[in-house]
C-alpha positions in Angstrom: 21.9 -16.0 -4.2 24.1 -19.0 -4.8 24.7 -21.9 -2.5 26.9 -24.9 -3.0 30.4 -26.2 -3.4 32.8 -26.9 -6.3 30.6 -29.7 -7.6 27.1 -28.3 -7.3 25.8 -24.8 -7.2 22.1 -24.1 -6.3 20.6 -20.9 -7.3 17.9 -19.5 -5.0 15.7 -16.7 -6.1 13.6 -14.9 -3.5 10.6 -13.1 -4.9 8.2 -11.0 -2.9 5.5 -8.8 -4.5 5.4 -5.5 -2.8 2.1 -3.5 -3.3 0.5 -0.5 -1.7 -3.1 0.6 -2.2 -4.4 4.1 -1.6 -5.1 7.5 -3.1 -2.6 9.7 -5.1 -2.2 12.9 -3.1 0.7 14.5 -5.0 2.1 14.5 -8.5 5.6 15.9 -8.5 7.2 17.6 -11.6 8.7 15.3 -14.2 12.5 15.3 -14.3 14.9 14.2 -17.0 18.4 14.3 -18.4 21.0 12.5 -20.4 22.9 9.5 -19.1 26.7 9.1 -19.3 26.1 6.9 -22.4 24.1 9.7 -24.1 20.6 8.2 -23.6 17.8 10.5 -22.5 15.8 9.5 -19.4 12.7 10.8 -17.6 11.3 10.0 -14.2 8.3 11.3 -12.2 7.5 11.0 -8.5 4.1 10.5 -6.9 2.9 10.3 -3.3 0.3 7.8 -2.4 -1.6 7.7 1.0 -3.1 4.5 2.4 -6.5 4.1 3.9 -5.5 2.6 7.2 -6.5 3.8 10.6 -3.2 5.6 10.7 -2.6 6.5 7.0 0.9 6.2 5.6 2.4 8.2 2.8 4.9 6.7 0.3 6.7 8.5 -2.4 7.4 6.3 -5.4 8.7 7.0 -8.9 7.9 5.8 -12.5 11.0 5.7 -14.7 10.8 6.1 -18.5 8.7 8.5 -20.6 6.8 5.5 -22.1 5.8 4.2 -18.6 4.8 7.7 -17.4 2.5 8.1 -20.4 1.2 4.5 -20.1 0.3 4.8 -16.3 -1.1 8.3 -16.7 -1.3 8.8 -12.9 -3.4 11.8 -11.7 -3.9 13.3 -8.3 -7.0 11.8 -6.7 -6.6 8.4 -8.4 -7.4 5.4 -6.3 -4.9 2.6 -7.2 -2.8 -0.3 -6.2 0.9 0.2 -7.1 3.3 -2.7 -7.4 6.9 -1.7 -6.9 10.5 -2.7 -6.3 12.8 -1.2 -3.7 16.5 -0.6 -4.3 19.1 1.4 -2.4 22.1 3.3 -3.8 25.0 5.1 -2.3 26.0 8.7 -3.2 28.8 10.5 -1.5 28.7 8.2 1.6 25.0 8.3 2.1 22.4 5.7 1.1 19.1 6.5 -0.6 16.1 4.2 -1.2 14.5 4.1 -4.6 10.8 2.9 -4.7 10.1 2.2 -8.4 6.6 1.3 -9.7 6.5 -1.4 -12.3 2.7 -1.9 -12.4 -0.4 0.2 -11.4 -4.0 -0.9 -11.2 -6.9 1.6 -11.1 -9.3 1.3 -8.2 -8.6 -0.8 -5.1 -7.4 -4.4 -5.1 -10.1 -7.0 -4.9 -9.0 -8.0 -1.4 -8.7 -4.5 -0.2 -12.3 -3.4 -0.9 -14.4 -2.8 2.2 -16.6 -5.8 2.9 -20.4 -5.4 3.5 -21.3 -6.5 7.0 -24.4 -8.7 6.9 -27.3 -7.7 9.0 -28.5 -10.5 11.3 -32.2 -10.5 12.1 -32.3 -11.9 15.6 -35.5 -12.5 17.6 -36.4 -9.6 19.9 -35.6 -10.4 23.5 -37.5 -8.8 26.3 -35.3 -7.1 28.9 -36.7 -7.3 32.5 -37.3 -4.1 34.3 -35.0 -4.0 37.3 -36.0 -0.5 38.5 -38.8 -1.8 40.7 -36.5 -4.3 42.4 -34.0 -1.6 43.2 -36.6 0.3 45.2 -37.6 -2.7 47.3 -35.2 -3.0 50.3 -36.0 -6.7 51.1 -35.3 -8.0 47.6 -31.6 -8.7 47.0 -30.3 -8.6 43.4 -28.1 -11.7 44.0 
């Protein structure tokens, strides 16, 4: 994005890392073809499901035969996927493209479940109120 006037132009670059961590639940068939310029292309789509209280499913793709082979994503893999989102128009409709550019096996260091420490507190005796409840002269307040 550019800001400025005739004398000065400032370039501003907004960057946000988008990641999703979860389990691969579907590996869709590889697709390919030849571009208008005559270059061959391949893409493969995968579905990842998050481990939240209400799990979300996201379909993402990997573009290029070299990246598909390098990532070697299999169903059941636990991973963190870094991706970019882009939209494109086709015949008056818009479609989102979620393209992975990096995958890491396992969960992200911050996403791993934390162990909850056990606190050894001294034992407290609880008074028995059942005797007081049977005595009509003793008020509990």
